[in-house]
N, C-alpha and C positions, 0 to 999 in steps of 0.2 A: 300774758294772754288774758284778755278780759273775761270775767266770770259771768255766769248767768245766775240771777237771783231766784232761789226756790225756797219754799217753806216746807219744812219737814217736822214731824213730831218725833221726839226722841224719848225713850224711856228715862225715867228719873235717875236711875242708876247710871246710865250712860252719860247723862248731863253732869252728874256729880264727878264722874271720872274725867271728863273733858275739863270741867272747871278746876279740878285739882291739877291737871297738866298746865292750865293757864297760870295758876299760882306758881308752880314749880319752874316754868320756863320763862315766864314774862311775855310770851307770845299771846296774840289775841285769839279769841274763841274761834273766829272764822278760819284763821290760818291753821290752827291745830286740827279742827274738824275736817278741813279740806285735805290736809296731809294724811290724816287717818283714813279717809275714804279712798284716796289715791293708792295708798299702800294696800288696803284691803282688796281693791280691784286687781292690783298687780299680783297679789298672792293667790287670788282666785284664778286668774288667768294662767299662772305659772306655779302649779303645785310643787312643793319642795323648796320654795323660796320664802324667806322671812326677812324682816328688816330689823336692824340693830344700829345703835348709835356707834359711830366711828369718829375718827379724828376730824372728818369734814362733814359731820352730820349723819343722818340716818341713811344707810346704804343697804342694797340688796345683798343678802348672804344665802349660801346654800345651807338649808336646815341641817343641824347636827354636826356642822363642820367648823364653824367659825371663819370659813373662807368667804371672802367677798367675791361676787360674780366676776367683777373686772379682773381679778387675779387669775382666775381660771381661763377667762377669754384671752388675756394677754399671753398666757402660756400656749393656748390653742393656736394663736397666731404664730408664735415663735416656733412651733413644730409644724408649721405650714398646713394647719388644719387637718392634721393626721390624727384620727381618733385613737388609733393604737398607741401612738406616741404620747398622746394626752393621758390615756389610761395608765401608761407606764410612769409618767411624771407624777401622777396622783394615784398611785397604786392603792392607797388606803381608802380612797373614795369609791363608792359603789357606782355601778352603771347609771342608776337612777339619779344619784347626786350630780354626776357629770351632765347627764341629760337635762336636769333642772337648770343648770347654769347655761347650757347651750340654748335651751328653749327661751330662757329669759332674755338672752342676747338677741335671739331672733325676733322677739316681740318689741324689745326696747333697745335697739342698737345705739341710738344717739346718746342715751344716758350712759351706757357702758363705754362707748368711744370717748366721751368727754372725760370720764374718770381715768381711762388709760392715758389719754393725752396729758392730763394734769400730772399724773404720776411720772410720765416720761420726761417731763420738764425738770425733774430733780436730778441734776448732774452733781458730781462731786464738788465742783466749784460753787454751785449754787448752795449746796448744803453748808460749805465752809462760810460762805457769805452770810447766809441767813441764820445759821446755827453755829457760831464760832466755837462754842464750847465742845462741839462734837469732834473738832479736829484735835483737841487736847487728849482724847482717848487713845490716839495712836502712839 
């Protein structure tokens, strides 16, 4: 998606933090700043959600759980969108934590659907093919 160029003034401390991220990741200033703003908007729209680095980049997680939103939504689908069954499956999560995941999915379904689809492509055969050492563990 093409971007719109805007000029903003950032506090010096914010600039230093972003520049440090540029050094650590090797990504350019614009990419990091754009990603930070996108995450901040998503967290503001969906309280109880934060972003953390995962195996495939930064992903939406339910705060205080370590659970990625896609995991909860995949389970929600598997229990035929039955909230009582979802609560039972994740009995250690609070109502608010489950609601945060469901709310995030309501606002950003395409993002979560893509993560679920990617995960569902990992069959036993594909794991053996891509990660042959994993089959030695059995």
